[in-house]
C-alpha positions, 0 to 999 in steps of 0.5 A: 571757417571753423567746420564741425566736429566730426562724429566719432573723432575725438578731441584730442589728436593726435591720439598718442604725442610720443611720436609712437605708432598708436595701435589703430595706425599698425592694424591698418599697416598690416592689413594694407602690407596684406592687401599689396601682397595680393594686388602687386608683384612688387613695390620698388622704392627708390631715393629713400636716402632723400628722406630726412631723419628728422621733422618736420617734414611736407610730403608732397605726393601725386595721387591716382588710386586708394592705394595710395595712402595705403603704400605711403603708410605701410612703407614710408620709414617714419609715422605719417600723418594724412589729411583726408576728406571728410566724407570717409569718416562715416560712421563714427566708428570709422572716425574713431579708427581713422583718427588713431591712423593719424588721419585728419578730416578736411572739408574740400568744400573750402577753407577748413580751419579746424583741418589746417589748425591740426595740420600746423600743430602736427608740423610744429610736433616736428612730425610728417604730414603728407598731402596729395598735392592735386586733392583728389585722385587724377581720373586718368592718372596724369597730374592735375594742377596742384591746390594751393593748400600745400604752399599755404602749410609749407609757407606758415609752417616752414617745414621742408618738402619732400617730393614724392611720385607714386607710379602704377597703383591705378589700372590706367590701360591696364584692363581689369584690376586683377592685373595690377598684380602683374605691375611693379608699383614705384615710389620715387622720393626726390630732393626734400627743400624749403619754398621761397615764399618772399620776393613776389612769390605767393602761394599759387606759384609755390604750389606750382614748384612743388608739383613741377618737382613731383612731375620730374619724378614721373614718367613723361606720360605721368606729368599731366599740366606739369609736362611741358619741359620737364625731364625724365626722372634718371 
């Protein structure tokens, strides 16, 4: 079904169509970098050479903290688009701001046709879309089973998928959040690939394949339901 419009979110999306970062995007990036300087000791990025120079591209990532979008948006070498739950877009002024940060509102209560159309349009433009494959934050830092939405978008768009693992943005096992500043946040990029939807493959299997590739980039205790038989990242 087509979701109802979000108050304050513009009909024209994206707000710029020249693949340049809007002012709101640059403002959010600056604020995010300042925040990360305060709470984290160091950000280590591994495998950045694996990031394709051109889109379209689906970045498939695990999700353990509200910091994850800030980390990706601030340090990914190209402009990103995001899908974020509809509840974040209130009041209307915040919806307006998030539109300028390239965030697409999505109703997680069911299939949201408006969000899907926007996401596919972003990919058809040759842009890069970040998806947290589990659909929500993991409560314990370990991977939960992926939602099938990432597979649907990959299959319909034909875009390459880039597995991404983020480690240590959460505070699991570290006591109060202030201790996060003594940790290294790690972003690890895997090898991009194009899922094969042919034969007997279906969205559930494709989503699991994508999630398994993310899990291989994580420490063993963070792989969750995708931990069996996975090898430690080199």
